[in-house]
Structures are given as C-alpha cells and as structure tokens.
C-alpha positions in Angstrom: 0.0 0.0 0.0 2.9 2.4 0.7 4.3 1.7 -2.7 1.0 2.7 -4.3 0.8 5.8 -2.1 4.3 6.9 -3.2 3.4 6.3 -6.8 0.3 8.5 -6.5 2.3 11.2 -4.7 5.0 11.3 -7.4 2.5 11.7 -10.2 1.9 15.4 -10.7 -1.7 16.7 -11.0 -2.2 20.4 -10.3 -5.8 21.6 -10.4 -6.9 21.7 -14.0 -3.9 19.5 -15.1 -5.1 16.1 -13.6 -4.6 14.0 -16.8 -1.5 12.1 -15.5 -2.9 11.3 -12.0 -6.2 10.3 -13.6 -4.4 7.9 -15.9 -2.5 6.4 -13.0 -5.6 5.8 -10.9 -7.6 4.4 -13.9 -4.8 1.8 -14.5 -5.1 0.7 -10.9 -8.8 0.3 -10.7 -9.7 -0.8 -14.2 -9.8 -4.6 -13.5 -12.0 -4.1 -10.4 -14.9 -1.8 -11.8 -17.8 -2.7 -13.9 -17.7 0.6 -15.7 -15.2 3.5 -15.8 -15.6 6.9 -17.5 -13.9 10.3 -17.6 -16.5 13.1 -17.8 -16.1 16.4 -19.6 -14.4 18.2 -16.6 -11.9 15.4 -16.1 -13.5 13.5 -13.2 -12.8 9.7 -13.2 -15.9 7.8 -12.2 -15.9 4.1 -11.5 -19.1 2.0 -11.1 -19.5 -1.2 -9.1 -23.1 -2.3 -9.9 -25.6 -3.2 -7.2 -29.3 -3.3 -6.7 -29.5 -1.3 -3.5 -29.1 2.4 -2.7 -27.0 4.5 -5.1 -24.0 5.7 -3.1 -21.4 8.1 -4.5 -18.1 8.1 -2.6 -15.7 10.8 -3.9 -12.3 12.3 -3.3 -10.3 14.9 -5.1 -7.2 13.8 -7.1 -5.7 17.3 -7.8 -3.0 19.1 -5.7 -2.0 22.6 -5.0 0.6 24.2 -7.1 1.7 27.2 -9.3 1.2 28.4 -12.8 3.7 30.4 -14.9 2.0 33.8 -15.6 5.0 36.0 -16.6 8.7 35.6 -17.3 10.9 38.6 -16.3 13.8 39.9 -18.5 16.3 38.5 -16.0 14.8 34.9 -16.4 12.9 34.8 -13.1 9.4 33.4 -13.4 6.4 35.0 -11.8 3.6 32.6 -10.8 0.0 32.5 -9.7 -1.2 29.6 -7.4 -4.1 27.4 -6.8 -6.4 28.0 -3.8 -5.0 27.0 -0.4 -1.2 27.4 -0.9 0.7 28.3 2.2 3.4 30.7 0.9 5.1 31.0 4.3 5.7 27.2 4.3 6.5 27.0 0.6 9.2 29.7 0.3 12.7 28.5 -0.5 11.3 25.1 -1.5 12.5 23.1 -4.4 9.9 23.0 -7.1 9.5 21.0 -10.3 7.4 21.6 -13.4 5.0 19.2 -15.2 7.9 18.8 -17.8 10.6 18.1 -15.2 12.2 21.6 -15.0 13.6 22.2 -11.5 13.7 25.5 -9.6 13.5 27.2 -6.3 10.6 29.4 -5.0 12.2 32.6 -3.8 10.9 35.9 -2.4 11.3 39.2 -4.1 12.2 40.7 -0.8 13.1 39.0 2.5 11.3 41.7 4.4 7.9 41.1 2.8 5.3 38.5 3.7 5.4 35.9 0.8 2.4 36.0 -1.6 1.8 35.4 -5.3 2.6 39.1 -5.9 6.1 38.9 -4.6 7.6 35.5 -5.2 9.5 34.0 -8.2 10.6 30.7 -9.4 14.3 30.7 -10.2 15.2 27.9 -12.7 18.8 29.2 -13.2 18.1 31.0 -16.4 20.1 34.2 -17.0 17.5 35.8 -19.3 13.9 35.7 -20.5 15.0 34.1 -23.7 16.9 31.3 -21.9 13.9 30.7 -19.5 11.5 30.5 -22.4 13.4 27.5 -23.8 12.4 25.6 -20.7 9.0 26.9 -19.7 6.0 28.6 -21.2 3.1 30.6 -19.9 0.7 28.5 -17.8 3.1 25.6 -17.3 2.4 24.1 -13.8 4.9 23.7 -11.0 4.6 22.0 -7.6 6.8 21.7 -4.6 8.9 18.6 -5.1 6.8 15.5 -4.0 8.2 13.2 -1.3 7.2 10.5 1.2 9.2 9.6 4.2 8.5 7.3 7.2 8.1 9.1 10.5 8.4 6.8 13.5 6.6 3.4 13.4 3.2 4.4 12.0 3.3 8.0 10.6 4.4 9.2 7.1 5.5 12.7 6.1 5.6 14.4 2.8 3.5 16.0 0.1 1.0 15.8 -1.5 -0.6 13.5 1.2 -3.6 15.9 0.8 -5.3 14.3 -0.9 -3.4 11.4 -2.4 -4.3 9.4 0.8 -8.0 9.9 -0.1 -7.2 8.5 -3.6 -5.4 5.6 -2.0 -8.4 4.8 0.3 -10.8 4.7 -2.6 -8.5 2.6 -4.8 -8.0 0.0 -2.1 -11.7 -0.1 -1.3 -12.6 -0.6 -5.0 -10.1 -3.5 -5.2 -11.4 -5.1 -2.0 -15.2 -4.8 -2.4 -16.9 -7.8 -3.9 -20.5 -8.8 -4.2 -21.8 -5.4 -3.2 -25.5 -5.0 -2.6 -25.5 -1.2 -2.9 -25.0 0.5 -6.3 -21.6 2.0 -5.7 -20.0 4.9 -7.6 -16.5 6.1 -6.9 -15.4 9.5 -8.2 -11.9 11.0 -8.3 -12.6 14.6 -8.9 -10.8 17.6 -10.4 -10.5 21.3 -9.5 -10.8 20.9 -5.7 -7.9 23.3 -5.2 -9.7 25.8 -7.5 -13.4 26.1 -6.9 -14.5 22.5 -6.4 -16.0 22.3 -9.8 -15.3 18.6 -10.1 -17.2 17.3 -7.1 -20.3 19.3 -8.0 -20.2 18.0 -11.5 -19.8 14.4 -10.3 -22.6 14.6 -7.8 -25.0 16.2 -10.3 -24.3 13.6 -13.0 -24.5 10.5 -10.8 -27.6 11.8 -8.9 -27.1 9.4 -5.9 -29.2 8.7 -2.9 -26.2 9.2 -0.6 -23.0 11.2 -1.1 -19.9 10.6 1.0 -16.8 12.8 0.7 -13.4 11.3 1.6 -10.7 13.9 2.4 -8.3 14.9 5.1 -9.2 16.4 8.5 -6.9 19.2 9.5 -5.6 18.5 13.0 -5.0 22.2 13.5 -8.6 23.1 12.7 -10.7 20.2 14.1 -8.8 18.8 17.1 -8.7 15.3 15.7 -5.9 13.1 16.7 -3.6 11.1 14.5 -3.8 7.4 15.4 -7.4 7.7 16.8 -9.0 6.3 13.7 -11.2 7.4 10.8 -13.0 10.7 11.2 -16.8 10.8 10.8 -17.6 14.4 10.1 -20.3 16.2 12.0 -20.0 19.6 10.3 -17.6 22.0 8.7 -17.6 25.8 8.6 -20.5 26.0 6.1 -22.5 22.8 6.2 -23.7 20.1 8.6 -23.7 16.4 7.5 -27.0 14.5 7.4 -27.8 13.0 10.7 -28.8 9.8 8.9 -25.4 9.4 7.3 -23.6 10.2 10.6 -25.6 7.5 12.3 -25.1 5.0 9.5 -21.3 5.5 9.5 -21.1 5.3 13.3 -23.2 2.1 13.4 -21.1 0.5 10.7 -17.9 1.4 12.4 -19.1 0.1 15.7 -20.5 -3.2 14.3 -17.2 -3.9 12.4 -14.8 -2.9 15.1 -13.4 0.0 13.1 -11.7 2.7 15.1 -13.2 6.1 14.6 -13.5 9.6 16.0 -15.7 12.6 15.2 -14.7 15.7 13.3 -16.1 19.2 13.7 -14.2 21.9 11.7 -15.5 25.4 12.3 -12.8 27.2 10.4 -12.6 25.6 6.9 -14.4 23.6 4.4 -17.1 24.5 1.9 -17.1 21.5 -0.5 -20.1 19.9 1.2 -22.2 23.0 1.0 -21.5 23.3 -2.8 -22.2 19.6 -3.3 -25.5 19.9 -1.3 -26.7 22.6 -3.7 -26.7 20.1 -6.7 -27.4 16.8 -4.9 -31.2 16.9 -5.4 -31.9 16.3 -1.7 -29.4 13.4 -1.3 -28.1 12.6 2.1 -24.6 14.0 2.7 -21.7 12.8 4.8 -18.0 12.7 5.0 -15.1 10.4 6.1 -11.8 12.0 6.8 -8.2 11.1 7.4 -6.5 13.1 10.2 -3.6 15.2 8.8 -1.0 17.5 10.4 0.5 20.5 8.5 -1.9 20.4 5.6 -0.9 22.3 2.5 2.8 22.4 3.5 5.8 20.3 2.3 5.6 18.3 5.5 2.1 16.9 5.8 1.8 14.0 8.2 -0.7 11.1 8.4 -0.9 7.9 10.4 -1.3 4.8 8.2 -3.5 3.1 10.8 -6.0 5.9 10.3 -5.9 5.4 6.5 -6.5 1.7 7.0 -9.6 2.4 9.2 -10.9 4.8 6.5 -10.5 2.0 3.9 -12.4 -0.5 6.1 -15.2 2.0 6.7 -15.6 2.6 3.0 -15.6 -1.1 2.3 -18.5 -1.8 4.7 -20.7 0.7 2.8 -21.2 -2.1 0.2 
C-alpha cells in the first residue's frame, strides 16, 4: 500500500492538469470496476453495480501548485497559485514543473510576507530568452513531492492531501466484492480551485447518498492522529446529514473500526457546494487526520488510513 501511495504522490496533477494522475488511478482500478468513464471536466468515475441504494463516494485527485504567468527579462518566473497554498511554508522550497524543469521558489524581498505578488521561481536562467526555452506561460509547478516514514506508523511528505484519499478509494474498489448497494467512486478535479469537479460528479451520478473522503486538518478540528477514521459532523459551512452520521457510526461500531468525530468550524465548503446540486441526497464525510496540511511536511498515520478504507468497504 505504501508503494502505491508513493506512486500516486510522485504523479503530478495540479488543479486543471489532472490527466497524469487520472491515468495512473484508472490503470489501478480498471480490473475491479464494472464501468469507468472520464467526464467532460476530467472526473474519473468508477461504477460497481448493485441493486440497493445508489451511493457516491468521492475524493479529489488534484493538488495545490503554481502556474507560470510571466517571465521577467532576467529569467525569473512569476507565478500564480491554486487556492490553499501556504506561501510561508513553501518559500525556498525546491519546485518542479510538469515537464521536469527544476527550480526554487524565492521571495522578491526577504522583508515582505510571501504571496503570489512577490515570489518568483528561479530555474537558473540568466535571461527571458533562456527561460522560455524551458518553460512557457501556464506551465504548472509543484513543490517537489516526497514521502518519508516518521516513526513506526506515521508518514510525512506532500501531497498527502489528498493522495491518501485516492489511495483509500482505490483500495476499497479493489477489495469490495458482491456489493449490494449501487456504488460509484469519483476521483474529482479542481478541488484546489473552486470544487467544480465534485459538484459535476454529484450532479451527473444523482445518488441517494453522497460521501466525501478527504483529510481532517488537525490544526482546525482537534482530531488526533492514530485515533482512527473521522466521521464528520459539520464544517464551517454545512452540517452532514444525521442519517449518514448514524449510518457511519453504526457500521464502524459493528465492524470494530476505530473512529472519532470531526467538527471543523474554520474551513471547508465543498459539502455545501455539493448539497446545492445533490437533489436532496443525504450528505456525509469520512476524513483522514492530517497535520500540517498544504505544506511540504504533511503528516498522516497509516492506521487511520486503513480504518478509513475499512469504513468505505462496509458501505457495500
């Protein structure tokens, strides 16, 4: 499982440029799904047919990153970023483009707070002409991906958010057999932009129950790494359906799956957007506790990931 996680993390897929990570996931799940399709916005949707309730389980497959928006005469590259990037944590990081060009994210001035307005990517070019031989406008960059073991159960690196969600869905798809419910699994795009992908997936599948799988930010929700899968109660903009909270709690208890509750009052608006197009479907979320989200040193506990996988599997 760790080898697959590392493979997913090393496959770049900035919001709007998810083709490579989509292809990698499709290759993993193809033998285990009855149907697979990629919709117009780039969502990968897998179907495991059943006669019961139609349940959509989704996670985003994109990651935060930068786009080239201007090249200075001295060869330094100005960038814009996706939503959620922590510039304070990213500054002086090694970055790499979708085409393998390496560079460093540097500030324009050491005295200013880093933001998209005052940072550059330095790829070692001495002029605009030299830089343009390696990159072009709207090429994507990310901080260099990595995965390292931290103690006996934890792993550190990026982009654990949300490649661990992708891992959980992939493993569940592989393990679920003879499902009664009609299961759809969506790996969505544009979550680090404006969540276009999840809205589109929910609208097109039109399920009875929608369950999001993502990370729970330890800093925002007081969840604990190692205490199990998180069953979300609410986030800053939306409360989960009581029926889904009860269903997940009962399934976890009946199957000896370690779990905790998540309440995040300071972030999250995907569920509220999804609810607006869900035609009254019941809404819920399962999360993986994560420290230092949207930095180059995100941390998760693999025991929590395994409990999330088990909880998804018993939804069959």
